[in-house]
ChimeraX commands (.cxc) that place a marker at each C-alpha (Angstrom):
marker #1 position 50.33,37.80,-47.62 radius 0.5
marker #1 position 47.07,39.65,-48.54 radius 0.5
marker #1 position 46.93,43.50,-48.71 radius 0.5
marker #1 position 43.38,45.11,-48.55 radius 0.5
marker #1 position 42.70,47.47,-51.48 radius 0.5
marker #1 position 40.78,50.72,-50.30 radius 0.5
marker #1 position 39.66,53.19,-51.94 radius 0.5
marker #1 position 38.48,57.13,-51.58 radius 0.5
marker #1 position 34.72,55.47,-52.19 radius 0.5
marker #1 position 35.09,53.43,-48.88 radius 0.5
marker #1 position 35.51,56.62,-46.73 radius 0.5
marker #1 position 33.20,57.18,-44.38 radius 0.5
marker #1 position 34.81,59.87,-42.18 radius 0.5
marker #1 position 38.76,60.81,-41.21 radius 0.5
marker #1 position 40.62,57.63,-41.55 radius 0.5
marker #1 position 37.65,55.28,-41.08 radius 0.5
marker #1 position 36.33,53.16,-44.01 radius 0.5
marker #1 position 33.31,51.13,-44.32 radius 0.5
marker #1 position 33.78,47.94,-47.29 radius 0.5
marker #1 position 30.11,45.94,-48.33 radius 0.5
marker #1 position 29.92,43.47,-50.64 radius 0.5
marker #1 position 31.83,40.84,-52.21 radius 0.5
marker #1 position 35.06,42.53,-50.14 radius 0.5
marker #1 position 33.46,42.46,-46.75 radius 0.5
marker #1 position 32.54,38.73,-47.26 radius 0.5
marker #1 position 35.93,38.16,-48.45 radius 0.5
marker #1 position 37.14,39.81,-44.69 radius 0.5
marker #1 position 34.19,38.51,-42.99 radius 0.5
marker #1 position 34.03,34.56,-44.24 radius 0.5
marker #1 position 37.76,33.48,-45.76 radius 0.5
marker #1 position 40.19,36.00,-43.16 radius 0.5
marker #1 position 37.41,35.53,-40.37 radius 0.5
marker #1 position 38.53,39.45,-39.45 radius 0.5
marker #1 position 36.84,40.14,-36.12 radius 0.5
marker #1 position 37.11,43.69,-34.16 radius 0.5
marker #1 position 40.42,44.67,-33.10 radius 0.5
marker #1 position 42.38,42.30,-35.66 radius 0.5
marker #1 position 44.95,44.40,-38.15 radius 0.5
marker #1 position 45.84,43.46,-41.59 radius 0.5
marker #1 position 47.91,45.38,-43.75 radius 0.5
marker #1 position 46.20,47.99,-46.24 radius 0.5
marker #1 position 46.28,50.54,-48.75 radius 0.5
marker #1 position 44.59,53.31,-50.08 radius 0.5
marker #1 position 44.32,53.39,-53.61 radius 0.5
marker #1 position 46.95,56.05,-55.07 radius 0.5
marker #1 position 48.36,56.82,-51.78 radius 0.5
marker #1 position 50.52,55.09,-48.99 radius 0.5
marker #1 position 50.42,51.65,-47.48 radius 0.5
marker #1 position 49.72,50.68,-43.95 radius 0.5
marker #1 position 47.29,48.87,-41.62 radius 0.5
marker #1 position 43.99,48.42,-41.47 radius 0.5
marker #1 position 42.07,47.80,-37.93 radius 0.5
marker #1 position 38.83,46.51,-37.61 radius 0.5
marker #1 position 36.31,48.41,-35.88 radius 0.5
marker #1 position 32.98,46.59,-36.37 radius 0.5
marker #1 position 31.73,43.44,-38.29 radius 0.5
marker #1 position 29.18,42.51,-39.67 radius 0.5
marker #1 position 27.45,42.59,-43.23 radius 0.5
marker #1 position 29.44,45.59,-43.95 radius 0.5
marker #1 position 32.64,46.15,-42.02 radius 0.5
marker #1 position 34.36,49.00,-40.61 radius 0.5
marker #1 position 37.77,49.82,-40.34 radius 0.5
marker #1 position 40.29,53.19,-39.07 radius 0.5
marker #1 position 43.25,53.03,-41.58 radius 0.5
marker #1 position 47.00,53.68,-40.26 radius 0.5
marker #1 position 49.03,54.55,-43.28 radius 0.5
marker #1 position 52.84,55.13,-43.34 radius 0.5
marker #1 position 54.15,57.71,-44.71 radius 0.5
marker link #1:1,2 radius 0.2
marker link #1:2,3 radius 0.2
marker link #1:3,4 radius 0.2
marker link #1:4,5 radius 0.2
marker link #1:5,6 radius 0.2
marker link #1:6,7 radius 0.2
marker link #1:7,8 radius 0.2
marker link #1:8,9 radius 0.2
marker link #1:9,10 radius 0.2
marker link #1:10,11 radius 0.2
marker link #1:11,12 radius 0.2
marker link #1:12,13 radius 0.2
marker link #1:13,14 radius 0.2
marker link #1:14,15 radius 0.2
marker link #1:15,16 radius 0.2
marker link #1:16,17 radius 0.2
marker link #1:17,18 radius 0.2
marker link #1:18,19 radius 0.2
marker link #1:19,20 radius 0.2
marker link #1:20,21 radius 0.2
marker link #1:21,22 radius 0.2
marker link #1:22,23 radius 0.2
marker link #1:23,24 radius 0.2
marker link #1:24,25 radius 0.2
marker link #1:25,26 radius 0.2
marker link #1:26,27 radius 0.2
marker link #1:27,28 radius 0.2
marker link #1:28,29 radius 0.2
marker link #1:29,30 radius 0.2
marker link #1:30,31 radius 0.2
marker link #1:31,32 radius 0.2
marker link #1:32,33 radius 0.2
marker link #1:33,34 radius 0.2
marker link #1:34,35 radius 0.2
marker link #1:35,36 radius 0.2
marker link #1:36,37 radius 0.2
marker link #1:37,38 radius 0.2
marker link #1:38,39 radius 0.2
marker link #1:39,40 radius 0.2
marker link #1:40,41 radius 0.2
marker link #1:41,42 radius 0.2
marker link #1:42,43 radius 0.2
marker link #1:43,44 radius 0.2
marker link #1:44,45 radius 0.2
marker link #1:45,46 radius 0.2
marker link #1:46,47 radius 0.2
marker link #1:47,48 radius 0.2
marker link #1:48,49 radius 0.2
marker link #1:49,50 radius 0.2
marker link #1:50,51 radius 0.2
marker link #1:51,52 radius 0.2
marker link #1:52,53 radius 0.2
marker link #1:53,54 radius 0.2
marker link #1:54,55 radius 0.2
marker link #1:55,56 radius 0.2
marker link #1:56,57 radius 0.2
marker link #1:57,58 radius 0.2
marker link #1:58,59 radius 0.2
marker link #1:59,60 radius 0.2
marker link #1:60,61 radius 0.2
marker link #1:61,62 radius 0.2
marker link #1:62,63 radius 0.2
marker link #1:63,64 radius 0.2
marker link #1:64,65 radius 0.2
marker link #1:65,66 radius 0.2
marker link #1:66,67 radius 0.2
marker link #1:67,68 radius 0.2
view
């Protein structure tokens, strides 16, 4: 099972994150993400939770929901 690791540098606003480059290509081409799909995610040095894809294109936008 995959775990998407997000970094503060990926944060675009609030709980919205934007993933680009090789990580976006992996999400798009290998994991076949699409808007509304959820996957396990973690914010580096913080809690784990779920990320919901908001938009899929060259960059992937996600809303992160961490579990305390």
